[in-house]
N, C-alpha and C positions, 0 to 999 in steps of 0.2 A: 380311633381304637378300645372308643370303649362298647360303640357298635360292633364291630371286630367280637370281646372278649362277652356281648350280648349273644352274639350267634353262636357260639361255642358250647357244646350239649355237655358240661361237664360230668354230665350220670357218664354218657360213654365216656367220657374222658377218665374216667373215676376205675374205668371198669377195665377201660387197658392197659393204668395203670399195675390195677390189683391182678395180673393176667403175668404183667412183665416182672411186678416185682417177686408174684411167684413161682417164675420160673429162675428167678436169677439165687434166690434164696435158698433153693434152692438146688442150684448148681455150689450152693456153697460162697455166689460170691459173691464182696458185702456192699455191691452199690448193691443189690434190692437193697440194700437196709434203707440208701439214697429215694432209692423211688417211691418205698414206699412210705419213708414220712410225707414227701413228695403226694402223694395219692391221700394222708393225710394233710395236709396243708386245704386239697380240692376239695375233700367232706366235710371239712369247715366253712369253705364256701358253699356248699352249698347245703347249709346246716340254718348260717347265716341268712340264705336267698326265701329257703320257703317255711322263718322261723321257726323250723325242727332245733330251740337250741342247745338240744340234748350232746348233740353228737358233737360238739368245739368239744368243750372240757375234753371230751372222753377220746377225742384226737389229737391233741395236744399232751394226753398220758401218753397216748400211744404216741407222737411225737420225741418225746421223753423218753423212750425205750427201744425206739429205735435209733437211737440217740445215741443209748447205752451201750445197743448187742453193733454196734455196728463201731464202739470202740474198740467193743471183745474179740471182735472181729479181722478187724487191722492184722498185716500180717506184721507180728513184733520184730523190730527195726535189732540188728543186732552188734552187739559190740563186736570192735575187731581190735 
């Protein structure tokens, strides 16, 4: 399993997730915020692996922002 994770190109994965999140959010789908948060987690891993630690707090803040947006974008349940 560890060898498989080392073979995954996280930069390409992040690229795909960025495009997917942008398309989903552009279509006003709340799932885009979930994909964007997943992408921020991938960027955190990239930052740690490359010793570019400035990416970590910035993307943790982005994950919190995405969670807030997700809560605001989700359809509200109507009282019956």
